[in-house]
C-alpha positions as a Markdown table, in Angstrom:
| # | Residue | x | y | z |
|---|---|---|---|---|
| 1 | Met | 76.2 | 154.7 | -235.0 |
| 2 | Gly | 72.7 | 153.2 | -234.8 |
| 3 | Ile | 69.7 | 154.7 | -233.1 |
| 4 | Leu | 68.3 | 153.1 | -230.0 |
| 5 | Val | 64.6 | 152.3 | -230.5 |
| 6 | Pro | 62.3 | 150.1 | -228.5 |
| 7 | Thr | 61.7 | 146.7 | -230.2 |
| 8 | Ser | 58.4 | 145.0 | -230.1 |
| 9 | Gly | 57.6 | 143.9 | -226.6 |
| 10 | Ser | 60.2 | 146.2 | -225.1 |
| 11 | Val | 58.2 | 147.0 | -222.0 |
| 12 | Tyr | 58.2 | 144.1 | -219.4 |
| 13 | Ala | 55.6 | 144.5 | -216.7 |
| 14 | Ala | 56.4 | 141.1 | -215.2 |
| 15 | Asp | 59.3 | 138.8 | -214.5 |
| 16 | Gly | 60.6 | 137.2 | -217.6 |
| 17 | Asn | 63.2 | 136.8 | -220.2 |
| 18 | Ile | 64.5 | 139.6 | -222.5 |
| 19 | Gly | 65.1 | 137.3 | -225.4 |
| 20 | Pro | 66.0 | 139.9 | -228.0 |
| 21 | Ser | 69.0 | 141.1 | -225.9 |
| 22 | Val | 71.3 | 138.3 | -226.9 |
| 23 | Met | 74.4 | 139.7 | -228.7 |
| 24 | Lys | 72.9 | 143.1 | -228.9 |
| 25 | Phe | 73.6 | 146.4 | -227.1 |
| 26 | Thr | 70.8 | 146.6 | -224.5 |
| 27 | Gln | 69.9 | 149.4 | -222.2 |
| 28 | Leu | 67.5 | 148.8 | -219.3 |
| 29 | Phe | 65.7 | 151.1 | -216.9 |
| 30 | Leu | 62.9 | 150.7 | -214.4 |
| 31 | Val | 60.0 | 153.2 | -214.0 |
| 32 | Ala | 58.2 | 153.0 | -210.6 |
| 33 | Asp | 54.4 | 153.1 | -210.3 |
| 34 | Glu | 52.9 | 156.3 | -209.0 |
| 35 | Gly | 53.2 | 156.6 | -205.2 |
| 36 | Val | 55.7 | 153.7 | -204.7 |
| 37 | Ala | 59.3 | 152.9 | -205.2 |
| 38 | Ala | 60.3 | 149.9 | -207.4 |
| 39 | Ser | 63.1 | 147.3 | -207.6 |
| 40 | Ala | 64.1 | 144.4 | -209.8 |
| 41 | Asn | 66.9 | 141.9 | -210.2 |
| 42 | Ile | 68.6 | 141.7 | -213.6 |
| 43 | Gln | 69.8 | 138.2 | -214.2 |
| 44 | Tyr | 72.0 | 136.5 | -216.8 |
| 45 | Gly | 71.2 | 133.0 | -218.1 |
| 46 | Leu | 68.1 | 130.9 | -218.2 |
| 47 | Val | 68.7 | 127.6 | -216.5 |
| 48 | Ala | 71.0 | 128.6 | -213.7 |
| 49 | Ala | 70.4 | 132.3 | -213.7 |
| 50 | Ser | 72.6 | 134.5 | -211.6 |
| 51 | Thr | 71.8 | 138.1 | -210.5 |
| 52 | Ile | 74.2 | 140.6 | -212.1 |
| 53 | Ala | 72.4 | 143.8 | -210.9 |
| 54 | Leu | 69.7 | 145.1 | -208.7 |
| 55 | Ile | 68.0 | 148.2 | -210.0 |
| 56 | Arg | 65.8 | 150.6 | -208.0 |
| 57 | Ala | 63.6 | 153.5 | -208.9 |
| 58 | Pro | 62.5 | 156.1 | -206.5 |
| 59 | Val | 58.8 | 156.8 | -205.8 |
| 60 | Ala | 57.1 | 157.5 | -209.1 |
| 61 | Gly | 60.6 | 157.9 | -210.7 |
| 62 | Met | 63.1 | 156.2 | -213.0 |
| 63 | Ser | 66.2 | 154.2 | -212.2 |
| 64 | Pro | 69.6 | 154.9 | -213.7 |
| 65 | Ile | 70.0 | 153.4 | -217.1 |
| 66 | Met | 72.0 | 150.1 | -217.2 |
| 67 | Ser | 73.9 | 149.1 | -220.4 |
| 68 | Phe | 74.8 | 145.6 | -221.4 |
| 69 | Phe | 76.1 | 143.6 | -224.4 |
| 70 | Pro | 75.1 | 140.2 | -223.3 |
| 71 | Ser | 76.3 | 137.0 | -224.9 |
| 72 | Gly | 73.4 | 135.2 | -223.4 |
| 73 | Cys | 69.8 | 136.0 | -222.4 |
| 74 | Leu | 69.1 | 138.6 | -219.8 |
| 75 | Ser | 66.1 | 138.1 | -217.6 |
| 76 | Ile | 64.1 | 140.0 | -214.9 |
| 77 | Asp | 63.4 | 138.5 | -211.5 |
| 78 | Gly | 61.7 | 139.9 | -208.4 |
| 79 | Leu | 60.1 | 142.9 | -210.1 |
| 80 | Glu | 58.1 | 145.0 | -207.7 |
| 81 | Asn | 55.9 | 148.1 | -208.3 |
| 82 | Gly | 57.0 | 149.1 | -211.8 |
| 83 | Asp | 57.8 | 148.4 | -215.4 |
| 84 | Ile | 61.1 | 147.7 | -217.0 |
| 85 | Thr | 61.9 | 149.0 | -220.5 |
| 86 | Ala | 64.6 | 147.5 | -222.6 |
| 87 | Leu | 66.0 | 149.5 | -225.5 |
| 88 | Ile | 67.8 | 147.2 | -227.9 |
| 89 | Arg | 70.1 | 148.3 | -230.7 |
| 90 | Glu | 69.2 | 146.4 | -233.8 |
């Protein structure tokens, strides 16, 4: 069993693609900024992306961890008030 470690560029502070997630075990969580709650859509695919999950973090808190083994690229859309961290098993 491998160790989960952040890869380079594992903290996403803005909407965008999680390129290193393709064909790798990926765990995502959202950490809200101080004083506010946060939310984000997790999407699958690049051209015709579809939302597969909505994650929310309480005020100054952390969302539940979501685990994926995507065959295509995951992406973040609609991120508000926080940072998303992706832990990717190499």
